[in-house]
Every structure is written in structure tokens, then in C-alpha cells.
C-alpha positions as CSV (number, residue, x, y, z in Angstrom):
1,M,145.4,11.2,46.6
2,A,143.0,14.1,46.0
3,T,145.5,16.8,46.6
4,P,147.7,16.1,43.6
5,F,144.6,15.8,41.4
6,I,143.3,19.2,42.6
7,A,146.7,20.8,42.1
8,G,147.0,19.4,38.6
9,L,143.5,20.5,37.7
10,T,144.3,24.0,39.0
11,V,147.5,24.2,36.9
12,A,145.5,23.0,33.8
13,T,142.8,25.6,34.4
14,A,145.4,28.3,34.8
15,A,147.1,27.3,31.6
16,L,143.9,27.3,29.6
17,A,142.9,30.7,31.0
18,G,146.3,32.1,30.2
19,R,146.1,30.7,26.6
20,Y,142.7,32.2,26.2
21,G,143.9,35.5,27.5
22,I,146.9,35.6,25.2
23,Q,144.6,34.7,22.2
24,A,142.1,37.5,23.1
25,W,144.9,40.0,23.5
26,Q,146.4,39.1,20.1
27,A,143.0,39.4,18.5
28,F,142.5,42.8,20.1
29,K,145.8,44.1,18.8
30,A,145.2,42.7,15.3
31,R,141.9,44.4,14.8
32,P,141.8,47.4,12.5
33,P,141.7,50.8,14.2
34,T,138.3,52.4,14.5
35,A,137.7,56.1,14.1
36,R,136.8,57.6,17.5
37,M,135.5,60.8,15.8
38,R,132.7,61.0,13.4
39,K,133.6,60.4,9.8
40,F,134.1,63.5,7.6
41,Y,132.9,64.0,4.1
42,E,135.5,62.5,1.7
43,G,136.1,64.0,-1.7
44,G,136.5,67.4,-3.3
45,F,133.9,70.1,-3.9
46,Q,131.3,69.8,-6.7
47,P,131.5,72.3,-9.6
48,K,128.2,73.9,-8.5
49,M,127.5,73.6,-4.8
50,T,124.3,71.9,-3.9
51,R,122.2,72.2,-0.7
52,R,123.4,68.8,0.4
53,E,127.1,69.8,0.0
54,A,126.5,73.1,1.8
55,A,124.9,71.2,4.7
56,L,127.9,68.8,4.9
57,I,130.3,71.7,4.9
58,L,128.6,73.5,7.7
59,G,127.9,70.3,9.6
60,V,124.1,70.7,9.8
61,R,121.1,69.1,8.2
62,E,119.5,70.4,5.1
63,S,116.4,71.4,7.0
64,T,118.2,73.4,9.7
65,P,116.6,76.8,10.6
66,A,118.4,80.0,9.6
67,D,119.7,80.8,13.1
68,K,121.3,77.4,13.5
69,V,122.9,77.8,10.1
70,R,124.4,81.2,11.1
71,E,125.7,79.7,14.3
72,A,127.3,76.7,12.5
73,H,128.8,79.1,9.9
74,R,130.3,81.2,12.7
75,K,131.9,78.1,14.3
76,V,133.3,76.9,11.1
77,M,134.6,80.3,10.1
78,V,136.4,80.8,13.4
79,A,138.3,77.6,12.8
80,N,139.1,78.4,9.1
81,H,139.3,82.2,8.9
82,P,142.1,83.5,6.7
83,D,143.2,86.0,9.3
84,A,143.7,83.2,11.7
85,G,145.8,81.1,9.3
86,G,143.0,79.5,7.4
87,S,142.6,79.2,3.6
88,H,141.0,81.8,1.5
89,Y,139.6,79.1,-0.7
90,L,137.9,77.2,2.2
91,A,136.6,80.5,3.6
92,S,134.9,81.3,0.3
93,K,133.4,77.8,0.2
94,I,132.1,78.2,3.7
95,N,130.5,81.5,2.9
96,E,129.0,80.0,-0.3
97,A,127.6,77.2,1.8
98,K,126.0,79.6,4.2
99,D,124.5,81.6,1.3
100,I,123.0,78.5,-0.2
101,M,121.6,77.3,3.1
102,L,120.0,80.7,3.7
103,G,118.6,80.9,0.2
104,K,120.9,83.7,-0.9
105,T,122.1,82.6,-4.3
106,K,125.1,84.0,-6.1
107,N,125.3,83.7,-9.9
108,S,129.1,83.5,-10.0
109,G,129.5,80.8,-7.3
110,S,132.8,80.7,-5.5
111,A,135.4,83.3,-6.0
112,F,137.9,80.6,-6.9
């Protein structure tokens, strides 16, 4: 008498576990994709570059020392240099960001 009862209980437990697994899998597939990389600055450039925007372009904090700014500038320029297929416009903005972070101000701003 106990054997059919245990068999039935086992089948019911397996069915509930399977139902829960299917629901969990569907919820997992339905969730929105999350970015696995850090979020980048969205939006265009401001008419006159600020120190905050310059820090965002170089990927450093506003209070970063000069040597770290130069190192960040070099890394960003290697990836965006016009001789390596990058944009002249982006290169000028990266150079402008470095100048602002180092305190070298230019009256004309960007070449573009």
C-alpha cells in the first residue's frame, strides 16, 4: 500500500519541480538584456567643452593627476588616431579634452 503512494508522491514532486524549472527558464529568457560593459556617456559634445566632459572623454576623474591624464589620453588616441582609421573630429576632441584637463586652454576650442 505504501509503495504506490510513494511512487505517486515522487511523480507529483517531479512534476512540480519541472513546472518550477520551466517557469524560471521562461522568466530568465524574458528579462531585458543587461550591459556587461560599463555604460558610456550618451549624447553629443557640448559647444564649449567643460572639465567634466573632458574627464568623461578620457575616462578619468576630474581630479586625476597630470601623468594619469597623459596616460589616458595616449590610450584613447591609440584607439582613435586618424592615421589608424580614426576620425579627425574625435581626435581633435580628445586633444581638446587633454588640454582642458592639463589646464592648457585654447581660445578657439576645437578645430571643427
